[in-house]
N, C-alpha and C positions, 0 to 999 in steps of 0.2 A: 873532303867536304868543302863547301863554300867558305867556311869560316877559318880555314887553315891560313896561317901566315905564309906569304910567299917565301921561297927558298932564300932569296936575296936578303930579306929582312931578318930571317932566322939566322943567317950567317953573320950579319952585322950585330945582332943581339948577342950571339955567342962570343964575339970578340970584345964587347963592351964590358965594363965592370958589372959584377952581379948587382942587380937592383931588386928591391922587393916589389913583386908584382901585386898590384892591388886586386882584390876580389878573386884571385885564382888559387892561392894555397888553401888547403883545408883549414877550417877554423878549429879552435879548441872545442873538443867534444865530438869532432867528426873524425873517426878513425881511418877512413879510407877515402880514396878519391871518388869512389862510387857514392859514398855518403855526402861528400862535398858537392858532387854533381846533382844529387837528389835535392840537396838544400838549395842550390842555385836555381834549379827548376821550380822548386816550391816558391821561392821568392818571386820569380817571374809570373807564376800562376796567380799568386795573391795580387800582384800589380795589375794583371789583366782582369782578374775578378773585380777589383775596385773600379776599373773602367766601366764595367757593366752594372756594378752595384749602385753607383752614384745616380745614374739616370733612373734605375729601377726604384731607388728610394724616393725619388720625386714622384714617380708614377704610382707606386704602391706603398705609401707610408704605413707604418704599423709597428707593433712590438717586435715581430720577427725580423723585420728589416733593421730596426734600431739595434738589436743585439748582434745581428750580422755585421753591421757597420762598426760597432764597438770592437768586435773581435778582429775584423779585417784591418781596420785602421791601427789598432794596437800592435798587431803582428807586423804590419808593414813598417810602422815606426820603429819597432824593436829591432827588426832585421836591418833597417837603414842605419840606425844609430850604432848597431853592432859592427857594421862595416866601417864606420868612422872610427870606432875604437880600434879595430884591426889595423886600419891604415895609419893612425896618428898616435896611438898610445904605445909606448915601448917600455920594456922592463917588466919583470915578473910581478912585483907587488902592485905597480900602477895598473897593470892589465886586470889583475884580480879585483882591485878596488873599483875600476871602471865597469867591469862586467857585473859586479854585485850591485853597483848603483843603477846600471841599466835594467837589471831584473827587478829591482825595487820600483824604479820609475814605471816600467811596463805594467807591473802588477797594480800599482796605484792608479795608473791611467785607466786600465781595464775596469778596476773596481769602481772608479769614479764615473766612468761612462755607464756602467751597469746601474749604479745608484741613480744617476740622472735619468736613465731610461725608466726605472721602476718608480721613483718617487716624484718625478717631474714630468715634463711634456715629452721627453724623448728627443733623440738626435734629429729625426726627420722633421718633426713639428717645430723644433727650435730653429732649424735652418729656414723653414718656411716663414716663421715669424720674423727672422732677420731680413729676409727678402721683402717682406711686406712693409718694412719701415719706409 
């Protein structure tokens, strides 16, 4: 495929000291490389979805769009911060604490956005109000 590393680079990488490759090993909770590949594909799908969702939110604001944005932004942030934890947090206990904190942060973020959508003006209207300043 087009994304394969050239043979020269692969040979150089094999001779070098083993380094931790970011974003490539399966994360905790992903038992197989197929699951990790599906997870990676899902991350990219949500990123592309956000590219279309943001202009759509401007053109068609409403509750459905507000909740879609809340879910997509929370999921995108959760996966992004999860990769930071994977790359920079080492040791069994710190990883467990960081992942627990990440799940709490993501749950509170989603709940807060849903609360804002239900009891206040919603994400789309709030951004429109900010732009009108």
